[in-house]
C-alpha positions as semicolon CSV with decimal commas, in nm:
position;residue;x (nm);y (nm);z (nm)
1;X;-1,859;1,645;-0,325
2;X;-2,104;1,364;-0,391
3;X;-2,002;1,040;-0,560
4;X;-2,180;0,850;-0,835
5;X;-2,397;0,575;-0,685
6;X;-2,257;0,307;-0,914
7;X;-1,923;0,326;-0,732
8;X;-2,068;0,193;-0,405
9;X;-1,995;-0,168;-0,486
10;X;-1,642;-0,080;-0,590
11;X;-1,582;0,096;-0,258
12;X;-1,679;-0,225;-0,082
13;X;-1,420;-0,398;-0,299
14;X;-1,153;-0,164;-0,165
15;X;-1,231;-0,267;0,190
16;X;-1,205;-0,639;0,119
17;X;-0,835;-0,624;0,038
18;X;-0,862;-0,747;-0,314
19;X;-1,099;-1,041;-0,268
20;X;-1,281;-0,927;-0,584
21;X;-1,125;-0,838;-0,919
22;X;-1,034;-0,480;-1,004
23;X;-1,238;-0,320;-1,288
24;X;-1,038;-0,254;-1,600
25;X;-1,140;0,112;-1,611
26;X;-1,002;0,168;-1,262
27;X;-0,672;0,001;-1,349
28;X;-0,651;0,224;-1,658
29;X;-0,725;0,536;-1,453
30;X;-0,459;0,446;-1,198
31;X;-0,208;0,384;-1,478
32;X;-0,282;0,722;-1,637
33;X;-0,270;0,898;-1,300
34;X;0,067;0,751;-1,204
35;X;0,208;0,840;-1,545
36;X;0,082;1,199;-1,530
37;X;0,214;1,264;-1,180
38;X;0,555;1,101;-1,215
39;X;0,607;1,290;-1,541
40;X;0,659;1,604;-1,333
41;X;0,998;1,466;-1,229
42;X;1,124;1,443;-1,587
43;X;0,992;1,737;-1,785
44;X;1,318;1,925;-1,730
45;X;1,552;1,652;-1,859
46;X;1,536;1,737;-2,232
47;X;1,527;2,109;-2,147
48;X;1,855;2,124;-1,957
49;X;2,050;2,270;-2,248
50;X;1,783;2,538;-2,297
51;X;1,751;2,616;-1,925
52;X;2,130;2,633;-1,896
53;X;2,133;2,909;-2,158
54;X;1,823;3,092;-2,030
55;X;1,946;3,118;-1,673
56;X;2,318;3,139;-1,761
57;X;2,431;2,843;-1,548
58;X;2,678;2,561;-1,603
59;X;2,587;2,208;-1,715
60;X;2,649;2,072;-1,364
61;X;2,430;2,345;-1,212
62;X;2,154;2,276;-1,464
63;X;2,175;1,908;-1,374
64;X;2,106;2,009;-1,014
65;X;1,746;2,073;-1,123
66;X;1,697;1,700;-1,181
67;X;1,884;1,609;-0,863
68;X;1,677;1,838;-0,640
69;X;1,352;1,721;-0,798
70;X;1,444;1,361;-0,717
71;X;1,557;1,458;-0,366
72;X;1,216;1,618;-0,323
73;X;1,063;1,288;-0,430
74;X;1,268;1,108;-0,165
75;X;1,147;1,357;0,097
76;X;0,789;1,290;-0,012
77;X;0,847;0,915;-0,001
78;X;0,978;0,936;0,356
79;X;0,734;1,184;0,505
80;X;0,419;1,168;0,288
81;X;0,373;0,821;0,140
82;X;0,359;0,644;0,482
83;X;0,045;0,849;0,544
84;X;-0,122;0,622;0,289
85;X;-0,150;0,364;0,571
86;X;-0,258;0,625;0,828
87;X;-0,509;0,839;0,631
88;X;-0,787;0,776;0,383
89;X;-0,603;0,762;0,052
90;X;-0,849;0,944;-0,172
91;X;-0,838;1,260;0,039
92;X;-0,460;1,241;0,077
93;X;-0,413;1,211;-0,300
94;X;-0,639;1,511;-0,365
95;X;-0,453;1,738;-0,121
96;X;-0,112;1,640;-0,258
97;X;-0,222;1,708;-0,615
98;X;-0,347;2,052;-0,512
99;X;-0,003;2,138;-0,370
100;X;0,163;1,999;-0,683
101;X;-0,052;2,230;-0,894
102;X;0,062;2,537;-0,699
103;X;0,429;2,433;-0,717
104;X;0,413;2,382;-1,094
105;X;0,254;2,724;-1,136
106;X;0,546;2,871;-0,941
107;X;0,794;2,685;-1,163
108;X;0,628;2,815;-1,478
109;X;0,643;3,171;-1,346
110;X;0,999;3,145;-1,209
111;X;1,204;3,463;-1,247
112;X;1,535;3,303;-1,152
113;X;1,700;2,962;-1,130
114;X;1,677;2,940;-0,747
115;X;1,300;2,988;-0,769
116;X;1,277;2,713;-1,030
117;X;1,487;2,483;-0,809
118;X;1,265;2,546;-0,507
119;X;0,943;2,490;-0,699
120;X;1,085;2,170;-0,849
121;X;1,180;2,045;-0,502
122;X;0,822;2,096;-0,380
123;X;0,658;1,948;-0,689
124;X;0,892;1,651;-0,666
125;X;0,791;1,592;-0,304
126;X;0,417;1,601;-0,374
127;X;0,436;1,402;-0,698
128;X;0,468;1,093;-0,476
129;X;0,097;1,052;-0,546
130;X;0,213;0,794;-0,801
131;X;0,361;0,584;-0,521
132;X;0,044;0,606;-0,313
133;X;-0,164;0,481;-0,605
134;X;0,058;0,179;-0,684
135;X;0,016;0,009;-0,342
136;X;-0,349;0,117;-0,358
137;X;-0,382;-0,094;-0,674
138;X;-0,192;-0,380;-0,510
139;X;-0,430;-0,380;-0,213
140;X;-0,733;-0,399;-0,445
141;X;-0,594;-0,690;-0,648
142;X;-0,648;-1,060;-0,572
143;X;-0,327;-1,240;-0,476
144;X;-0,307;-1,445;-0,795
145;X;-0,325;-1,139;-1,025
146;X;-0,143;-0,880;-0,811
147;X;0,174;-0,889;-1,021
148;X;-0,016;-0,835;-1,345
149;X;-0,227;-0,548;-1,210
150;X;0,073;-0,374;-1,055
151;X;0,255;-0,429;-1,383
152;X;-0,023;-0,259;-1,578
153;X;-0,029;0,038;-1,343
154;X;0,350;0,060;-1,354
155;X;0,345;0,050;-1,734
156;X;0,150;0,375;-1,712
157;X;0,413;0,514;-1,477
158;X;0,702;0,430;-1,710
159;X;0,510;0,559;-2,011
160;X;0,464;0,886;-1,824
161;X;0,835;0,905;-1,753
162;X;0,930;0,847;-2,114
163;X;0,660;1,046;-2,291
164;X;0,717;1,339;-2,055
165;X;1,046;1,407;-2,229
166;X;0,889;1,408;-2,574
167;X;0,595;1,622;-2,463
168;X;0,827;1,863;-2,285
169;X;1,048;1,902;-2,592
170;X;0,760;1,956;-2,832
171;X;0,573;2,203;-2,610
172;X;0,885;2,403;-2,526
173;X;0,981;2,429;-2,892
174;X;0,635;2,557;-2,988
175;X;0,538;2,768;-2,687
176;X;0,841;2,793;-2,459
177;X;0,960;2,605;-2,153
178;X;0,728;2,790;-1,914
179;X;0,422;2,642;-2,081
180;X;0,552;2,293;-1,999
181;X;0,516;2,365;-1,627
182;X;0,198;2,570;-1,656
183;X;0,033;2,304;-1,870
184;X;0,124;2,034;-1,621
185;X;-0,030;2,246;-1,343
186;X;-0,361;2,241;-1,531
187;X;-0,336;1,864;-1,579
188;X;-0,274;1,811;-1,207
189;X;-0,582;2,016;-1,118
190;X;-0,798;1,810;-1,356
191;X;-0,649;1,486;-1,224
192;X;-0,723;1,586;-0,863
193;X;-1,092;1,622;-0,946
194;X;-1,103;1,298;-1,149
195;X;-0,945;1,089;-0,875
196;X;-1,165;1,242;-0,604
197;X;-1,473;1,138;-0,800
198;X;-1,357;0,796;-0,920
199;X;-1,139;0,641;-0,650
200;X;-1,298;0,403;-0,402
201;X;-1,261;0,492;-0,037
202;X;-1,014;0,276;0,153
203;X;-1,001;0,275;0,531
204;X;-0,662;0,336;0,698
205;X;-0,481;0,020;0,809
206;X;-0,326;0,181;1,119
207;X;-0,431;0,450;1,366
208;X;-0,108;0,534;1,550
209;X;0,028;0,892;1,570
210;X;0,223;1,030;1,274
211;X;0,565;1,005;1,440
212;X;0,497;0,639;1,510
213;X;0,414;0,592;1,142
214;X;0,754;0,735;1,046
215;X;0,928;0,525;1,309
216;X;0,755;0,210;1,190
217;X;0,861;0,285;0,831
218;X;1,225;0,299;0,938
219;X;1,173;-0,019;1,139
220;X;1,059;-0,201;0,824
221;X;1,405;-0,149;0,674
222;X;1,561;-0,301;0,984
223;X;1,329;-0,600;1,012
224;X;1,303;-0,695;0,643
225;X;1,642;-0,765;0,485
226;X;1,472;-0,834;0,150
227;X;1,341;-0,475;0,153
228;X;1,694;-0,341;0,191
229;X;1,823;-0,571;-0,081
230;X;1,557;-0,482;-0,335
231;X;1,600;-0,112;-0,253
232;X;1,974;-0,131;-0,319
233;X;1,918;-0,329;-0,639
234;X;1,688;-0,060;-0,771
235;X;1,909;0,224;-0,645
236;X;2,184;0,097;-0,873
237;X;1,948;0,054;-1,167
238;X;1,774;0,387;-1,122
239;X;2,107;0,564;-1,077
240;X;2,215;0,429;-1,416
241;X;1,879;0,520;-1,571
242;X;1,899;0,877;-1,437
243;X;2,259;0,922;-1,550
244;X;2,162;0,818;-1,904
245;X;1,856;1,038;-1,944
246;X;2,001;1,341;-1,765
247;X;2,301;1,359;-1,999
248;X;2,178;1,220;-2,331
249;X;2,028;1,559;-2,422
250;X;2,379;1,708;-2,404
251;X;2,504;1,436;-2,639
252;X;2,218;1,479;-2,885
253;X;2,230;1,860;-2,898
254;X;2,610;1,865;-2,916
255;X;2,842;1,875;-3,219
256;X;2,804;1,503;-3,288
257;X;2,431;1,502;-3,371
258;X;2,311;1,868;-3,365
259;X;1,959;1,771;-3,253
260;X;1,700;2,039;-3,183
261;X;1,469;2,026;-2,880
262;X;1,211;1,850;-3,098
263;X;1,476;1,601;-3,208
264;X;1,556;1,520;-2,847
265;X;1,186;1,473;-2,779
266;X;1,146;1,237;-3,073
267;X;1,449;1,039;-2,956
268;X;1,287;1,003;-2,613
269;X;0,999;0,819;-2,780
270;X;1,223;0,520;-2,848
271;X;1,255;0,465;-2,478
272;X;0,877;0,432;-2,451
273;X;0,919;0,079;-2,583
274;X;1,045;-0,003;-2,235
275;X;0,691;0,031;-2,100
276;X;0,589;-0,279;-2,297
277;X;0,792;-0,498;-2,061
278;X;0,589;-0,408;-1,751
279;X;0,298;-0,654;-1,794
280;X;0,548;-0,929;-1,885
281;X;0,752;-0,855;-1,574
282;X;0,434;-0,881;-1,369
283;X;0,361;-1,224;-1,515
284;X;0,719;-1,338;-1,447
285;X;0,672;-1,232;-1,087
286;X;0,341;-1,421;-1,059
287;X;0,515;-1,733;-1,197
288;X;0,794;-1,724;-0,937
289;X;1,070;-1,607;-1,173
290;X;1,178;-1,310;-0,962
291;X;1,537;-1,416;-0,904
292;X;1,647;-1,521;-1,256
293;X;1,477;-1,228;-1,427
294;X;1,632;-0,985;-1,177
295;X;1,979;-1,108;-1,267
296;X;1,892;-1,091;-1,635
297;X;1,781;-0,729;-1,599
298;X;2,113;-0,632;-1,440
299;X;2,313;-0,802;-1,715
300;X;2,100;-0,643;-1,989
301;X;2,148;-0,293;-1,846
302;X;2,525;-0,333;-1,826
303;X;2,542;-0,454;-2,188
304;X;2,320;-0,165;-2,300
305;X;2,557;0,093;-2,153
306;X;2,851;-0,079;-2,321
307;X;2,665;-0,050;-2,653
308;X;2,590;0,316;-2,581
309;X;2,957;0,385;-2,514
310;X;3,115;0,195;-2,802
311;X;2,843;0,305;-3,044
312;X;2,823;0,667;-2,936
313;X;2,879;0,791;-3,291
314;X;2,570;0,605;-3,413
315;X;2,222;0,720;-3,315
316;X;2,095;0,366;-3,379
317;X;2,320;0,220;-3,109
318;X;2,238;0,497;-2,863
319;X;1,865;0,446;-2,926
320;X;1,897;0,068;-2,887
321;X;2,074;0,123;-2,556
322;X;1,795;0,355;-2,441
323;X;1,529;0,091;-2,508
324;X;1,719;-0,187;-2,331
325;X;1,808;0,030;-2,031
326;X;1,444;0,130;-1,986
327;X;1,325;-0,230;-2,018
328;X;1,582;-0,354;-1,768
329;X;1,503;-0,085;-1,512
330;X;1,129;-0,143;-1,546
331;X;1,170;-0,520;-1,508
332;X;1,378;-0,483;-1,194
333;X;1,127;-0,236;-1,049
334;X;0,819;-0,455;-1,106
335;X;0,993;-0,761;-0,964
336;X;1,108;-0,561;-0,664
337;X;0,764;-0,420;-0,589
338;X;0,603;-0,762;-0,624
339;X;0,847;-0,899;-0,366
340;X;0,820;-0,605;-0,128
341;X;0,439;-0,598;-0,126
342;X;0,431;-0,955;0,004
343;X;0,616;-0,866;0,321
344;X;0,317;-0,714;0,507
345;X;-0,029;-0,660;0,358
346;X;-0,109;-0,397;0,624
347;X;0,201;-0,186;0,559
348;X;0,218;-0,164;0,181
349;X;0,229;0,218;0,171
350;X;0,513;0,226;0,424
351;X;0,697;-0,058;0,250
352;X;0,665;0,127;-0,079
353;X;0,783;0,446;0,093
354;X;1,102;0,286;0,216
355;X;1,165;0,101;-0,111
356;X;1,120;0,402;-0,339
357;X;1,306;0,641;-0,106
358;X;1,613;0,416;-0,113
359;X;1,627;0,384;-0,488
360;X;1,540;0,746;-0,564
361;X;1,844;0,847;-0,360
362;X;2,034;0,633;-0,609
363;X;1,859;0,817;-0,892
364;X;1,949;1,158;-0,748
365;X;2,313;1,057;-0,716
366;X;2,306;0,909;-1,065
367;X;2,175;1,234;-1,214
368;X;2,439;1,449;-1,048
369;X;2,734;1,212;-1,094
370;X;2,629;1,156;-1,454
371;X;2,637;1,533;-1,514
372;X;2,981;1,557;-1,356
373;X;3,105;1,262;-1,563
374;X;2,981;1,419;-1,886
375;X;3,138;1,753;-1,803
376;X;3,469;1,586;-1,710
377;X;3,511;1,328;-1,986
378;X;3,207;1,320;-2,214
379;X;2,965;1,045;-2,306
380;X;3,221;0,768;-2,270
381;X;3,254;0,842;-1,899
382;X;2,875;0,841;-1,857
383;X;2,855;0,502;-2,031
384;X;3,126;0,355;-1,808
385;X;2,956;0,490;-1,496
386;X;2,618;0,362;-1,612
387;X;2,755;0,012;-1,681
388;X;2,932;-0,007;-1,344
389;X;2,612;0,037;-1,142
390;X;2,415;-0,267;-1,272
391;X;2,735;-0,472;-1,261
392;X;2,766;-0,392;-0,890
393;X;2,402;-0,493;-0,848
394;X;2,472;-0,817;-1,035
395;X;2,761;-0,899;-0,800
396;X;2,534;-0,836;-0,502
397;X;2,263;-1,050;-0,665
398;X;2,507;-1,343;-0,673
399;X;2,508;-1,340;-0,291
400;X;2,129;-1,387;-0,276
401;X;2,016;-1,722;-0,142
402;X;1,821;-1,921;-0,399
403;X;1,456;-1,997;-0,325
404;X;1,411;-1,712;-0,075
405;X;1,338;-1,415;-0,302
406;X;0,960;-1,408;-0,289
407;X;0,935;-1,176;0,005
408;X;1,064;-1,390;0,291
409;X;1,177;-1,173;0,581
410;X;1,477;-1,401;0,620
411;X;1,622;-1,316;0,282
412;X;1,952;-1,139;0,337
């Protein structure tokens, strides 16, 4: 397919590693693309009660849908995202989106719960396109604005996560849950074409065989203690985030609030306020405030879960907790990515692969353990579990050496 001639200069920009500014329209496209692709991981969250009844499974089994989708994402992070350093990114993104389209079609046509689980695993693995585009944006950005540009792209990602729940609820209520998946398949096909046309070409940064790429990704975790630390920080935060959003639909549709699917979707909109923190978090990172704001994010998340637990009879308190949890998780994520991307400019895709894989394992565990906690002891148990995770991260944060959090390989 031919490319518009006015993109030639921009393609040169991609090969100069961010020596020139990134056009606003490209940042906006990357933000929309990351939001649309990552949304595939979350469409099922507000539908769990409905899917539980449709397929006649338990709450814990229904929660497995979220867990397997996130495990698929981890698989994609480990085996697919490192290819962003080895292959030309525009072609890689297009192929992955094509596979995502097929998987979502299979999910929408699923005749049984196992088929839906399998399709969700595959779509989760290929939806890592979002995490190929974020380091792509980082590599295009000048050093002094990298945090802000990554923050803008990540604001699109978080908006996609949060609005996916509302969109899923509204569409399923009007046209059924299958249309949620089928509609997303159409969106992925359109997005594949748009990115193929608009993205600048970016030459691979390495040329070693694939198995060496995987080996070097694992080696990054060994050689960069700060990468391990930031991954564990975010694993705790994302585990809490996943536990909250996987189980809150059970709370809202239960005897306490009697929300419909549309009601759950409208509630999910309150969490969208968390996306507003992303550009601010990027600026904090650019100003060298990574360490204090990281600790603040952990403390805020723990307090939010306490509010959610003690105020579980009030929708206002639960909604307030949702906003603060989303803001805290987003802040921690932006600060972590800013730090990780400074470790090696030639390995950003692999660094991102290791970072996201670590914390999505935390998210998968959070989803499943949150479902078990709700089934065993209700919302109070979920709130206690959710508060414990950022508190553990806060205790670990206290062991961090001051003045060495900006990506130094010596940070332990």
